[in-house]
C-alpha positions, 0 to 999 in steps of 0.5 A, spaced: 500 500 500 505 505 501 510 502 497 515 502 502 519 496 503 521 491 509 528 492 510 529 489 518 524 485 522 524 482 529 519 480 534 519 487 537 521 492 531 520 493 524 523 498 519 520 500 512 524 504 507 521 509 502 521 507 495 524 514 493 527 520 496 521 525 496 518 524 503 519 520 509 525 515 508 524 510 513 518 508 518 519 505 524 514 500 528 516 498 535 512 493 539 510 495 546 508 491 552 503 495 555 496 496 552 493 502 550 490 506 556 489 513 553 489 517 547 494 514 542 502 517 543 502 518 536 497 519 531 497 517 524 493 519 518 493 515 511 491 517 504 488 512 499 486 513 492 480 509 494 478 510 501 472 506 501 475 500 498 481 501 503 476 501 509 473 494 507 480 491 506 482 494 513 475 491 516 477 485 513 483 485 517 480 486 523 480 494 523 473 497 525 470 504 524 470 508 531 463 512 529 459 506 531 461 501 526 458 506 520 461 510 515 461 517 517 465 521 514 468 527 518 470 533 514 475 539 515 481 543 511 478 541 504 478 534 506 474 528 508 476 522 513 474 516 517 476 514 524 478 507 525 482 503 530 486 497 529 484 490 533 488 493 539 484 499 539 489 504 536 486 509 532 488 512 526 484 516 520 483 514 513 481 519 507 
């Protein structure tokens, strides 16, 4: 989906490298032992060419829509998005 390539993986860590030098060079993901108890420490916004299809794909992988499991678009700054969460409850926006 992102074009980034997995360059390193361990049980507690993964590094993805960008396909080019135009944007963020690496994405790093760290596993933490503590469950989510409050607001996310980091907020992720994802942009998709086909958001509706991506929502269906992510729900199929265990994600869910935050707004009562219904597709309710939020709007602002000339864009629209939905708030989703992964199976562990970490929230992110998809537009």
